[in-house]
N, C-alpha and C positions, 0 to 999 in steps of 0.2 A: 502557426501551430503548435500546442500544447503538447509537452511530451511527460509522463511521470518516470520514463526510462532509468533514471536512477536510482530511486525508490525500487522498483519493481525489480532492476538487477539485482539490486541487494540482498531484497528477500529472496530470490529464483538462487543464487549463489549460498547464501545461509541455509535455505531448504537443502538445496542439493549436498551441501558439506554434512547436516546431520542426516539425512536419508542415507548417504554415502557410511557415515558412522555405523547407524543402526542396523543397515544393510549389512556390513559386513559382522557387526555381532550376531544377529538373525540367521544370516546364510542366505538371504532372499534380497541381494544389494540391488537388482532391477525393480523389484516391487517399491521397496522403500526408498529408493533414489525417487521414483515415479511420484509418490507420495509427498516425499519432502521437497521435490520440486513445487508439486502443486501447492503445499501450504505455504511454500515462501514466498509465492509470486501473491497468493490470497492476501497475505499479510503486509508484502512490500507495496501492494495496490492500495492498501487502506492506510497508511501512513499519510498523514496529508503535513503538507509543508505551510508553515507560517508565513502569509504573504504580509509584507508592510503596507500598514493604512496610508493610502494617498488622499490628502485633500483633497484633490480634483475628481479622483471617482469617487469619492464620500458626496462631492455636490451631485456628481451626473446621475448615481446611483442611490437615492436616499431610503428605498424601498428596502435594499438589501440590508443597509444598517439597523432598520428599524425592527423590533422584536415581534413575531408574529403574535397574534391574540386571536384566539378562536373563539366566534360568536354562537354562542349555545343558545 
């Protein structure tokens, strides 16, 4: 099973920290904390890890390596 918990967790933590700071400054901690966690989860989930190129995988899946061409 593939998980991306490390990047998503880091994004949530950063979002919660920034949300707490903005919440203290604005006086509405609950709202800004929720917004910060949501934005952090979205950003953390979108971070991509660079996967090492494996020659065996490249041989098995050549369609993934080929650029997609649109036929018009």
